[in-house]
mmCIF file as Biopython writes it, N, C-alpha, C and O atoms, coordinates in Angstrom:
data_model
#
loop_
_atom_site.group_PDB
_atom_site.id
_atom_site.type_symbol
_atom_site.label_atom_id
_atom_site.label_alt_id
_atom_site.label_comp_id
_atom_site.label_asym_id
_atom_site.label_entity_id
_atom_site.label_seq_id
_atom_site.pdbx_PDB_ins_code
_atom_site.Cartn_x
_atom_site.Cartn_y
_atom_site.Cartn_z
_atom_site.occupancy
_atom_site.B_iso_or_equiv
_atom_site.auth_seq_id
_atom_site.auth_asym_id
_atom_site.pdbx_PDB_model_num
ATOM 1   N N  . UNK A ? 1  ? 93.877  106.118 108.195 1.0 0.0 1  A 1 
ATOM 2   C CA . UNK A ? 1  ? 93.524  105.463 106.952 1.0 0.0 1  A 1 
ATOM 3   C C  . UNK A ? 1  ? 92.406  106.262 106.298 1.0 0.0 1  A 1 
ATOM 4   O O  . UNK A ? 1  ? 91.384  106.555 106.919 1.0 0.0 1  A 1 
ATOM 5   N N  . UNK A ? 2  ? 92.617  106.603 105.058 1.0 0.0 2  A 1 
ATOM 6   C CA . UNK A ? 2  ? 91.618  107.360 104.313 1.0 0.0 2  A 1 
ATOM 7   C C  . UNK A ? 2  ? 90.745  106.456 103.470 1.0 0.0 2  A 1 
ATOM 8   O O  . UNK A ? 2  ? 90.790  105.229 103.561 1.0 0.0 2  A 1 
ATOM 9   N N  . UNK A ? 3  ? 89.958  107.107 102.655 1.0 0.0 3  A 1 
ATOM 10  C CA . UNK A ? 3  ? 89.115  106.370 101.720 1.0 0.0 3  A 1 
ATOM 11  C C  . UNK A ? 3  ? 89.697  106.514 100.331 1.0 0.0 3  A 1 
ATOM 12  O O  . UNK A ? 3  ? 90.268  107.551 99.992  1.0 0.0 3  A 1 
ATOM 13  N N  . UNK A ? 4  ? 89.555  105.481 99.534  1.0 0.0 4  A 1 
ATOM 14  C CA . UNK A ? 4  ? 90.035  105.524 98.156  1.0 0.0 4  A 1 
ATOM 15  C C  . UNK A ? 4  ? 89.197  106.540 97.381  1.0 0.0 4  A 1 
ATOM 16  O O  . UNK A ? 4  ? 87.968  106.526 97.453  1.0 0.0 4  A 1 
ATOM 17  N N  . UNK A ? 5  ? 89.861  107.406 96.652  1.0 0.0 5  A 1 
ATOM 18  C CA . UNK A ? 5  ? 89.196  108.428 95.844  1.0 0.0 5  A 1 
ATOM 19  C C  . UNK A ? 5  ? 88.560  107.756 94.629  1.0 0.0 5  A 1 
ATOM 20  O O  . UNK A ? 5  ? 89.278  107.288 93.745  1.0 0.0 5  A 1 
ATOM 21  N N  . UNK A ? 6  ? 87.245  107.699 94.567  1.0 0.0 6  A 1 
ATOM 22  C CA . UNK A ? 6  ? 86.549  107.011 93.473  1.0 0.0 6  A 1 
ATOM 23  C C  . UNK A ? 6  ? 86.776  107.669 92.120  1.0 0.0 6  A 1 
ATOM 24  O O  . UNK A ? 6  ? 86.705  106.999 91.090  1.0 0.0 6  A 1 
ATOM 25  N N  . UNK A ? 7  ? 87.047  108.969 92.106  1.0 0.0 7  A 1 
ATOM 26  C CA . UNK A ? 7  ? 87.290  109.667 90.845  1.0 0.0 7  A 1 
ATOM 27  C C  . UNK A ? 7  ? 88.631  109.230 90.250  1.0 0.0 7  A 1 
ATOM 28  O O  . UNK A ? 7  ? 88.749  109.089 89.033  1.0 0.0 7  A 1 
ATOM 29  N N  . UNK A ? 8  ? 89.610  109.021 91.071  1.0 0.0 8  A 1 
ATOM 30  C CA . UNK A ? 8  ? 90.945  108.630 90.598  1.0 0.0 8  A 1 
ATOM 31  C C  . UNK A ? 8  ? 91.120  107.128 90.543  1.0 0.0 8  A 1 
ATOM 32  O O  . UNK A ? 8  ? 91.924  106.627 89.758  1.0 0.0 8  A 1 
ATOM 33  N N  . UNK A ? 9  ? 90.389  106.412 91.353  1.0 0.0 9  A 1 
ATOM 34  C CA . UNK A ? 9  ? 90.469  104.959 91.362  1.0 0.0 9  A 1 
ATOM 35  C C  . UNK A ? 9  ? 91.699  104.432 92.074  1.0 0.0 9  A 1 
ATOM 36  O O  . UNK A ? 9  ? 92.456  105.186 92.685  1.0 0.0 9  A 1 
ATOM 37  N N  . UNK A ? 10 ? 91.879  103.149 91.987  1.0 0.0 10 A 1 
ATOM 38  C CA . UNK A ? 10 ? 92.979  102.464 92.644  1.0 0.0 10 A 1 
ATOM 39  C C  . UNK A ? 10 ? 94.251  102.635 91.823  1.0 0.0 10 A 1 
ATOM 40  O O  . UNK A ? 10 ? 94.258  102.394 90.616  1.0 0.0 10 A 1 
ATOM 41  N N  . UNK A ? 11 ? 95.321  103.051 92.485  1.0 0.0 11 A 1 
ATOM 42  C CA . UNK A ? 11 ? 96.621  103.193 91.823  1.0 0.0 11 A 1 
ATOM 43  C C  . UNK A ? 11 ? 97.439  101.908 91.940  1.0 0.0 11 A 1 
ATOM 44  O O  . UNK A ? 11 ? 98.313  101.648 91.113  1.0 0.0 11 A 1 
ATOM 45  N N  . UNK A ? 12 ? 97.157  101.110 92.960  1.0 0.0 12 A 1 
ATOM 46  C CA . UNK A ? 12 ? 97.895  99.867  93.151  1.0 0.0 12 A 1 
ATOM 47  C C  . UNK A ? 12 ? 97.489  99.187  94.435  1.0 0.0 12 A 1 
ATOM 48  O O  . UNK A ? 12 ? 96.513  99.566  95.084  1.0 0.0 12 A 1 
ATOM 49  N N  . UNK A ? 13 ? 98.262  98.166  94.793  1.0 0.0 13 A 1 
ATOM 50  C CA . UNK A ? 13 ? 97.979  97.364  95.972  1.0 0.0 13 A 1 
ATOM 51  C C  . UNK A ? 13 ? 99.267  97.149  96.747  1.0 0.0 13 A 1 
ATOM 52  O O  . UNK A ? 13 ? 100.328 96.940  96.160  1.0 0.0 13 A 1 
ATOM 53  N N  . UNK A ? 14 ? 99.167  97.201  98.070  1.0 0.0 14 A 1 
ATOM 54  C CA . UNK A ? 14 ? 100.290 96.857  98.931  1.0 0.0 14 A 1 
ATOM 55  C C  . UNK A ? 14 ? 100.093 95.426  99.386  1.0 0.0 14 A 1 
ATOM 56  O O  . UNK A ? 14 ? 99.004  95.049  99.818  1.0 0.0 14 A 1 
ATOM 57  N N  . UNK A ? 15 ? 101.150 94.627  99.288  1.0 0.0 15 A 1 
ATOM 58  C CA . UNK A ? 15 ? 101.094 93.223  99.682  1.0 0.0 15 A 1 
ATOM 59  C C  . UNK A ? 15 ? 101.992 93.024  100.900 1.0 0.0 15 A 1 
ATOM 60  O O  . UNK A ? 15 ? 103.151 93.440  100.916 1.0 0.0 15 A 1 
ATOM 61  N N  . UNK A ? 16 ? 101.431 92.382  101.911 1.0 0.0 16 A 1 
ATOM 62  C CA . UNK A ? 16 ? 102.164 92.067  103.132 1.0 0.0 16 A 1 
ATOM 63  C C  . UNK A ? 16 ? 102.147 90.559  103.315 1.0 0.0 16 A 1 
ATOM 64  O O  . UNK A ? 16 ? 101.105 89.924  103.150 1.0 0.0 16 A 1 
ATOM 65  N N  . UNK A ? 17 ? 103.288 89.983  103.652 1.0 0.0 17 A 1 
ATOM 66  C CA . UNK A ? 17 ? 103.371 88.554  103.968 1.0 0.0 17 A 1 
ATOM 67  C C  . UNK A ? 17 ? 103.536 88.454  105.465 1.0 0.0 17 A 1 
ATOM 68  O O  . UNK A ? 17 ? 104.488 88.991  106.031 1.0 0.0 17 A 1 
ATOM 69  N N  . UNK A ? 18 ? 102.609 87.766  106.106 1.0 0.0 18 A 1 
ATOM 70  C CA . UNK A ? 18 ? 102.506 87.775  107.555 1.0 0.0 18 A 1 
ATOM 71  C C  . UNK A ? 18 ? 102.412 89.248  107.963 1.0 0.0 18 A 1 
ATOM 72  O O  . UNK A ? 18 ? 101.424 89.890  107.610 1.0 0.0 18 A 1 
ATOM 73  N N  . UNK A ? 19 ? 103.372 89.814  108.678 1.0 0.0 19 A 1 
ATOM 74  C CA . UNK A ? 19 ? 103.272 91.228  109.072 1.0 0.0 19 A 1 
ATOM 75  C C  . UNK A ? 19 ? 104.213 92.129  108.283 1.0 0.0 19 A 1 
ATOM 76  O O  . UNK A ? 19 ? 104.254 93.335  108.531 1.0 0.0 19 A 1 
ATOM 77  N N  . UNK A ? 20 ? 104.965 91.577  107.344 1.0 0.0 20 A 1 
ATOM 78  C CA . UNK A ? 20 ? 105.994 92.341  106.638 1.0 0.0 20 A 1 
ATOM 79  C C  . UNK A ? 20 ? 105.524 92.809  105.264 1.0 0.0 20 A 1 
ATOM 80  O O  . UNK A ? 20 ? 104.978 92.028  104.484 1.0 0.0 20 A 1 
ATOM 81  N N  . UNK A ? 21 ? 105.746 94.109  104.973 1.0 0.0 21 A 1 
ATOM 82  C CA . UNK A ? 21 ? 105.451 94.641  103.646 1.0 0.0 21 A 1 
ATOM 83  C C  . UNK A ? 21 ? 106.441 94.031  102.667 1.0 0.0 21 A 1 
ATOM 84  O O  . UNK A ? 21 ? 107.640 93.994  102.946 1.0 0.0 21 A 1 
ATOM 85  N N  . UNK A ? 22 ? 105.959 93.552  101.521 1.0 0.0 22 A 1 
ATOM 86  C CA . UNK A ? 22 ? 106.876 92.956  100.550 1.0 0.0 22 A 1 
ATOM 87  C C  . UNK A ? 22 ? 106.777 93.546  99.159  1.0 0.0 22 A 1 
ATOM 88  O O  . UNK A ? 22 ? 107.715 93.402  98.374  1.0 0.0 22 A 1 
ATOM 89  N N  . UNK A ? 23 ? 105.664 94.213  98.816  1.0 0.0 23 A 1 
ATOM 90  C CA . UNK A ? 23 ? 105.580 94.743  97.454  1.0 0.0 23 A 1 
ATOM 91  C C  . UNK A ? 23 ? 104.446 95.741  97.309  1.0 0.0 23 A 1 
ATOM 92  O O  . UNK A ? 23 ? 103.424 95.648  97.989  1.0 0.0 23 A 1 
ATOM 93  N N  . UNK A ? 24 ? 104.645 96.700  96.408  1.0 0.0 24 A 1 
ATOM 94  C CA . UNK A ? 24 ? 103.566 97.514  95.870  1.0 0.0 24 A 1 
ATOM 95  C C  . UNK A ? 24 ? 103.331 97.004  94.458  1.0 0.0 24 A 1 
ATOM 96  O O  . UNK A ? 24 ? 104.269 96.909  93.666  1.0 0.0 24 A 1 
ATOM 97  N N  . UNK A ? 25 ? 102.101 96.679  94.140  1.0 0.0 25 A 1 
ATOM 98  C CA . UNK A ? 25 ? 101.767 96.058  92.864  1.0 0.0 25 A 1 
ATOM 99  C C  . UNK A ? 25 ? 100.822 96.982  92.093  1.0 0.0 25 A 1 
ATOM 100 O O  . UNK A ? 25 ? 99.795  97.391  92.634  1.0 0.0 25 A 1 
ATOM 101 N N  . UNK A ? 26 ? 101.146 97.319  90.844  1.0 0.0 26 A 1 
ATOM 102 C CA . UNK A ? 26 ? 100.287 98.233  90.092  1.0 0.0 26 A 1 
ATOM 103 C C  . UNK A ? 26 ? 99.022  97.586  89.534  1.0 0.0 26 A 1 
ATOM 104 O O  . UNK A ? 26 ? 98.071  98.291  89.198  1.0 0.0 26 A 1 
ATOM 105 N N  . UNK A ? 27 ? 98.994  96.280  89.430  1.0 0.0 27 A 1 
ATOM 106 C CA . UNK A ? 27 ? 97.846  95.579  88.864  1.0 0.0 27 A 1 
ATOM 107 C C  . UNK A ? 27 ? 97.240  94.616  89.864  1.0 0.0 27 A 1 
ATOM 108 O O  . UNK A ? 27 ? 97.488  94.712  91.066  1.0 0.0 27 A 1 
ATOM 109 N N  . UNK A ? 28 ? 96.451  93.695  89.364  1.0 0.0 28 A 1 
ATOM 110 C CA . UNK A ? 28 ? 95.758  92.747  90.241  1.0 0.0 28 A 1 
ATOM 111 C C  . UNK A ? 28 ? 96.406  91.370  90.251  1.0 0.0 28 A 1 
ATOM 112 O O  . UNK A ? 28 ? 95.846  90.428  90.811  1.0 0.0 28 A 1 
ATOM 113 N N  . UNK A ? 29 ? 97.582  91.241  89.636  1.0 0.0 29 A 1 
ATOM 114 C CA . UNK A ? 29 ? 98.279  89.953  89.614  1.0 0.0 29 A 1 
ATOM 115 C C  . UNK A ? 29 ? 99.647  90.097  90.254  1.0 0.0 29 A 1 
ATOM 116 O O  . UNK A ? 29 ? 100.363 91.067  90.006  1.0 0.0 29 A 1 
ATOM 117 N N  . UNK A ? 30 ? 100.000 89.129  91.076  1.0 0.0 30 A 1 
ATOM 118 C CA . UNK A ? 30 ? 101.298 89.127  91.742  1.0 0.0 30 A 1 
ATOM 119 C C  . UNK A ? 30 ? 101.694 87.683  92.007  1.0 0.0 30 A 1 
ATOM 120 O O  . UNK A ? 30 ? 100.847 86.863  92.360  1.0 0.0 30 A 1 
ATOM 121 N N  . UNK A ? 31 ? 102.975 87.365  91.839  1.0 0.0 31 A 1 
ATOM 122 C CA . UNK A ? 31 ? 103.466 86.006  92.083  1.0 0.0 31 A 1 
ATOM 123 C C  . UNK A ? 31 ? 104.358 86.016  93.305  1.0 0.0 31 A 1 
ATOM 124 O O  . UNK A ? 31 ? 105.303 86.801  93.390  1.0 0.0 31 A 1 
ATOM 125 N N  . UNK A ? 32 ? 104.062 85.156  94.237  1.0 0.0 32 A 1 
ATOM 126 C CA . UNK A ? 32 ? 104.814 85.040  95.482  1.0 0.0 32 A 1 
ATOM 127 C C  . UNK A ? 32 ? 106.028 84.141  95.277  1.0 0.0 32 A 1 
ATOM 128 O O  . UNK A ? 32 ? 105.866 82.961  94.966  1.0 0.0 32 A 1 
ATOM 129 N N  . UNK A ? 33 ? 107.232 84.668  95.442  1.0 0.0 33 A 1 
ATOM 130 C CA . UNK A ? 33 ? 108.407 83.792  95.396  1.0 0.0 33 A 1 
ATOM 131 C C  . UNK A ? 33 ? 108.512 83.035  96.721  1.0 0.0 33 A 1 
ATOM 132 O O  . UNK A ? 33 ? 108.710 83.642  97.773  1.0 0.0 33 A 1 
ATOM 133 N N  . UNK A ? 34 ? 108.383 81.737  96.666  1.0 0.0 34 A 1 
ATOM 134 C CA . UNK A ? 34 ? 108.376 80.934  97.895  1.0 0.0 34 A 1 
ATOM 135 C C  . UNK A ? 34 ? 109.733 80.328  98.176  1.0 0.0 34 A 1 
ATOM 136 O O  . UNK A ? 34 ? 110.476 79.945  97.272  1.0 0.0 34 A 1 
ATOM 137 N N  . UNK A ? 35 ? 110.029 80.255  99.459  1.0 0.0 35 A 1 
ATOM 138 C CA . UNK A ? 35 ? 111.239 79.564  99.892  1.0 0.0 35 A 1 
ATOM 139 C C  . UNK A ? 35 ? 110.996 78.061  99.798  1.0 0.0 35 A 1 
ATOM 140 O O  . UNK A ? 35 ? 109.859 77.618  99.960  1.0 0.0 35 A 1 
ATOM 141 N N  . UNK A ? 36 ? 112.040 77.260  99.539  1.0 0.0 36 A 1 
ATOM 142 C CA . UNK A ? 36 ? 111.859 75.805  99.483  1.0 0.0 36 A 1 
ATOM 143 C C  . UNK A ? 36 ? 111.242 75.282  100.778 1.0 0.0 36 A 1 
ATOM 144 O O  . UNK A ? 36 ? 111.668 75.649  101.873 1.0 0.0 36 A 1 
ATOM 145 N N  . UNK A ? 37 ? 110.252 74.437  100.640 1.0 0.0 37 A 1 
ATOM 146 C CA . UNK A ? 37 ? 109.603 73.830  101.793 1.0 0.0 37 A 1 
ATOM 147 C C  . UNK A ? 37 ? 108.506 74.679  102.425 1.0 0.0 37 A 1 
ATOM 148 O O  . UNK A ? 37 ? 107.806 74.211  103.323 1.0 0.0 37 A 1 
ATOM 149 N N  . UNK A ? 38 ? 108.349 75.897  101.977 1.0 0.0 38 A 1 
ATOM 150 C CA . UNK A ? 38 ? 107.309 76.761  102.536 1.0 0.0 38 A 1 
ATOM 151 C C  . UNK A ? 38 ? 105.967 76.365  101.949 1.0 0.0 38 A 1 
ATOM 152 O O  . UNK A ? 38 ? 105.784 76.388  100.732 1.0 0.0 38 A 1 
ATOM 153 N N  . UNK A ? 39 ? 105.037 76.003  102.805 1.0 0.0 39 A 1 
ATOM 154 C CA . UNK A ? 39 ? 103.761 75.514  102.299 1.0 0.0 39 A 1 
ATOM 155 C C  . UNK A ? 39 ? 102.565 76.351  102.721 1.0 0.0 39 A 1 
ATOM 156 O O  . UNK A ? 39 ? 101.555 76.368  102.017 1.0 0.0 39 A 1 
ATOM 157 N N  . UNK A ? 40 ? 102.649 77.043  103.848 1.0 0.0 40 A 1 
ATOM 158 C CA . UNK A ? 40 ? 101.507 77.804  104.338 1.0 0.0 40 A 1 
ATOM 159 C C  . UNK A ? 40 ? 101.959 79.169  104.835 1.0 0.0 40 A 1 
ATOM 160 O O  . UNK A ? 40 ? 102.953 79.283  105.552 1.0 0.0 40 A 1 
ATOM 161 N N  . UNK A ? 41 ? 101.233 80.186  104.453 1.0 0.0 41 A 1 
ATOM 162 C CA . UNK A ? 41 ? 101.519 81.534  104.947 1.0 0.0 41 A 1 
ATOM 163 C C  . UNK A ? 41 ? 100.277 82.377  104.729 1.0 0.0 41 A 1 
ATOM 164 O O  . UNK A ? 41 ? 99.332  81.943  104.069 1.0 0.0 41 A 1 
ATOM 165 N N  . UNK A ? 42 ? 100.276 83.571  105.277 1.0 0.0 42 A 1 
ATOM 166 C CA . UNK A ? 42 ? 99.138  84.467  105.068 1.0 0.0 42 A 1 
ATOM 167 C C  . UNK A ? 42 ? 99.594  85.721  104.335 1.0 0.0 42 A 1 
ATOM 168 O O  . UNK A ? 42 ? 100.722 86.186  104.498 1.0 0.0 42 A 1 
ATOM 169 N N  . UNK A ? 43 ? 98.698  86.249  103.533 1.0 0.0 43 A 1 
ATOM 170 C CA . UNK A ? 43 ? 98.936  87.503  102.822 1.0 0.0 43 A 1 
ATOM 171 C C  . UNK A ? 43 ? 97.867  88.496  103.238 1.0 0.0 43 A 1 
ATOM 172 O O  . UNK A ? 43 ? 96.703  88.139  103.419 1.0 0.0 43 A 1 
ATOM 173 N N  . UNK A ? 44 ? 98.279  89.752  103.386 1.0 0.0 44 A 1 
ATOM 174 C CA . UNK A ? 44 ? 97.332  90.839  103.607 1.0 0.0 44 A 1 
ATOM 175 C C  . UNK A ? 44 ? 97.528  91.816  102.461 1.0 0.0 44 A 1 
ATOM 176 O O  . UNK A ? 44 ? 98.659  92.128  102.087 1.0 0.0 44 A 1 
ATOM 177 N N  . UNK A ? 45 ? 96.437  92.293  101.911 1.0 0.0 45 A 1 
ATOM 178 C CA . UNK A ? 45 ? 96.491  93.186  100.754 1.0 0.0 45 A 1 
ATOM 179 C C  . UNK A ? 45 ? 95.577  94.376  101.023 1.0 0.0 45 A 1 
ATOM 180 O O  . UNK A ? 45 ? 94.482  94.227  101.564 1.0 0.0 45 A 1 
ATOM 181 N N  . UNK A ? 46 ? 96.050  95.563  100.632 1.0 0.0 46 A 1 
ATOM 182 C CA . UNK A ? 46 ? 95.181  96.740  100.691 1.0 0.0 46 A 1 
ATOM 183 C C  . UNK A ? 46 ? 95.424  97.611  99.468  1.0 0.0 46 A 1 
ATOM 184 O O  . UNK A ? 46 ? 96.543  97.692  98.962  1.0 0.0 46 A 1 
ATOM 185 N N  . UNK A ? 47 ? 94.383  98.251  99.009  1.0 0.0 47 A 1 
ATOM 186 C CA . UNK A ? 47 ? 94.468  99.140  97.849  1.0 0.0 47 A 1 
ATOM 187 C C  . UNK A ? 47 ? 94.925  100.518 98.294  1.0 0.0 47 A 1 
ATOM 188 O O  . UNK A ? 47 ? 94.741  100.913 99.445  1.0 0.0 47 A 1 
ATOM 189 N N  . UNK A ? 48 ? 95.537  101.251 97.340  1.0 0.0 48 A 1 
ATOM 190 C CA . UNK A ? 48 ? 95.850  102.655 97.601  1.0 0.0 48 A 1 
ATOM 191 C C  . UNK A ? 48 ? 95.571  103.462 96.346  1.0 0.0 48 A 1 
ATOM 192 O O  . UNK A ? 48 ? 95.597  102.934 95.235  1.0 0.0 48 A 1 
ATOM 193 N N  . UNK A ? 49 ? 95.302  104.753 96.536  1.0 0.0 49 A 1 
ATOM 194 C CA . UNK A ? 49 ? 95.071  105.626 95.390  1.0 0.0 49 A 1 
ATOM 195 C C  . UNK A ? 49 ? 96.261  106.568 95.204  1.0 0.0 49 A 1 
ATOM 196 O O  . UNK A ? 49 ? 97.222  106.516 95.972  1.0 0.0 49 A 1 
ATOM 197 N N  . UNK A ? 50 ? 96.198  107.414 94.199  1.0 0.0 50 A 1 
ATOM 198 C CA . UNK A ? 50 ? 97.319  108.284 93.848  1.0 0.0 50 A 1 
ATOM 199 C C  . UNK A ? 50 ? 97.645  109.313 94.930  1.0 0.0 50 A 1 
ATOM 200 O O  . UNK A ? 50 ? 98.764  109.824 94.975  1.0 0.0 50 A 1 
ATOM 201 N N  . UNK A ? 51 ? 96.690  109.622 95.796  1.0 0.0 51 A 1 
ATOM 202 C CA . UNK A ? 51 ? 96.947  110.600 96.849  1.0 0.0 51 A 1 
ATOM 203 C C  . UNK A ? 51 ? 97.397  109.955 98.155  1.0 0.0 51 A 1 
ATOM 204 O O  . UNK A ? 51 ? 97.605  110.654 99.148  1.0 0.0 51 A 1 
ATOM 205 N N  . UNK A ? 52 ? 97.552  108.623 98.169  1.0 0.0 52 A 1 
ATOM 206 C CA . UNK A ? 52 ? 98.058  107.934 99.355  1.0 0.0 52 A 1 
ATOM 207 C C  . UNK A ? 52 ? 97.011  107.383 100.289 1.0 0.0 52 A 1 
ATOM 208 O O  . UNK A ? 52 ? 97.357  106.807 101.320 1.0 0.0 52 A 1 
ATOM 209 N N  . UNK A ? 53 ? 95.734  107.540 99.962  1.0 0.0 53 A 1 
ATOM 210 C CA . UNK A ? 53 ? 94.684  106.926 100.779 1.0 0.0 53 A 1 
ATOM 211 C C  . UNK A ? 53 ? 94.772  105.416 100.643 1.0 0.0 53 A 1 
ATOM 212 O O  . UNK A ? 53 ? 95.106  104.897 99.578  1.0 0.0 53 A 1 
ATOM 213 N N  . UNK A ? 54 ? 94.468  104.714 101.733 1.0 0.0 54 A 1 
ATOM 214 C CA . UNK A ? 54 ? 94.555  103.254 101.729 1.0 0.0 54 A 1 
ATOM 215 C C  . UNK A ? 54 ? 93.246  102.640 102.219 1.0 0.0 54 A 1 
ATOM 216 O O  . UNK A ? 54 ? 92.561  103.195 103.078 1.0 0.0 54 A 1 
ATOM 217 N N  . UNK A ? 55 ? 92.921  101.493 101.654 1.0 0.0 55 A 1 
ATOM 218 C CA . UNK A ? 55 ? 91.726  100.769 102.063 1.0 0.0 55 A 1 
ATOM 219 C C  . UNK A ? 55 ? 92.025  99.929  103.305 1.0 0.0 55 A 1 
ATOM 220 O O  . UNK A ? 55 ? 93.162  99.885  103.776 1.0 0.0 55 A 1 
ATOM 221 N N  . UNK A ? 56 ? 91.016  99.279  103.816 1.0 0.0 56 A 1 
ATOM 222 C CA . UNK A ? 56 ? 91.206  98.294  104.873 1.0 0.0 56 A 1 
ATOM 223 C C  . UNK A ? 56 ? 91.913  97.076  104.267 1.0 0.0 56 A 1 
ATOM 224 O O  . UNK A ? 56 ? 91.912  96.884  103.051 1.0 0.0 56 A 1 
ATOM 225 N N  . UNK A ? 57 ? 92.507  96.269  105.126 1.0 0.0 57 A 1 
ATOM 226 C CA . UNK A ? 57 ? 93.196  95.059  104.667 1.0 0.0 57 A 1 
ATOM 227 C C  . UNK A ? 57 ? 92.211  93.932  104.349 1.0 0.0 57 A 1 
ATOM 228 O O  . UNK A ? 57 ? 91.175  93.786  104.998 1.0 0.0 57 A 1 
ATOM 229 N N  . UNK A ? 58 ? 92.563  93.143  103.337 1.0 0.0 58 A 1 
ATOM 230 C CA . UNK A ? 58 ? 91.926  91.856  103.082 1.0 0.0 58 A 1 
ATOM 231 C C  . UNK A ? 58 ? 93.000  90.818  103.398 1.0 0.0 58 A 1 
ATOM 232 O O  . UNK A ? 58 ? 94.152  90.980  102.993 1.0 0.0 58 A 1 
ATOM 233 N N  . UNK A ? 59 ? 92.641  89.765  104.109 1.0 0.0 59 A 1 
ATOM 234 C CA . UNK A ? 59 ? 93.597  88.743  104.521 1.0 0.0 59 A 1 
ATOM 235 C C  . UNK A ? 59 ? 93.283  87.423  103.844 1.0 0.0 59 A 1 
ATOM 236 O O  . UNK A ? 59 ? 92.126  87.014  103.750 1.0 0.0 59 A 1 
ATOM 237 N N  . UNK A ? 60 ? 94.345  86.755  103.367 1.0 0.0 60 A 1 
ATOM 238 C CA . UNK A ? 60 ? 94.218  85.480  102.666 1.0 0.0 60 A 1 
ATOM 239 C C  . UNK A ? 60 ? 95.167  84.470  103.274 1.0 0.0 60 A 1 
ATOM 240 O O  . UNK A ? 60 ? 96.328  84.785  103.533 1.0 0.0 60 A 1 
ATOM 241 N N  . UNK A ? 61 ? 94.689  83.265  103.503 1.0 0.0 61 A 1 
ATOM 242 C CA . UNK A ? 61 ? 95.551  82.159  103.908 1.0 0.0 61 A 1 
ATOM 243 C C  . UNK A ? 61 ? 95.921  81.396  102.643 1.0 0.0 61 A 1 
ATOM 244 O O  . UNK A ? 61 ? 95.047  81.060  101.843 1.0 0.0 61 A 1 
ATOM 245 N N  . UNK A ? 62 ? 97.204  81.123  102.458 1.0 0.0 62 A 1 
ATOM 246 C CA . UNK A ? 62 ? 97.691  80.446  101.255 1.0 0.0 62 A 1 
ATOM 247 C C  . UNK A ? 62 ? 98.329  79.131  101.663 1.0 0.0 62 A 1 
ATOM 248 O O  . UNK A ? 62 ? 99.175  79.087  102.556 1.0 0.0 62 A 1 
ATOM 249 N N  . UNK A ? 63 ? 97.917  78.063  101.000 1.0 0.0 63 A 1 
ATOM 250 C CA . UNK A ? 63 ? 98.496  76.743  101.253 1.0 0.0 63 A 1 
ATOM 251 C C  . UNK A ? 63 ? 98.876  76.110  99.930  1.0 0.0 63 A 1 
ATOM 252 O O  . UNK A ? 63 ? 98.110  76.160  98.968  1.0 0.0 63 A 1 
ATOM 253 N N  . UNK A ? 64 ? 100.054 75.519  99.880  1.0 0.0 64 A 1 
ATOM 254 C CA . UNK A ? 64 ? 100.526 74.895  98.638  1.0 0.0 64 A 1 
ATOM 255 C C  . UNK A ? 64 ? 100.143 73.447  98.591  1.0 0.0 64 A 1 
ATOM 256 O O  . UNK A ? 64 ? 100.454 72.757  97.621  1.0 0.0 64 A 1 
#
C-alpha cells in the first residue's frame, strides 16, 4: 500500500461491502443498492490516486 500523491490528489474511492469489492467511485457520493430485508452491513472505503496508490481503509457500520 502506497501513499496518496498530494500533488495529484485523490482520483476516486474503492468501496467494499463486507469483504467484497463492489465499486470504484470518482466522487464522494455513492448509493448502496440494498436487497429487500437487508438492514445492517458494513462498508470499507479507501482512496486511490491516479498512479494506483491506495490509502488505509475506513470502516463504517450501516443500519437502516
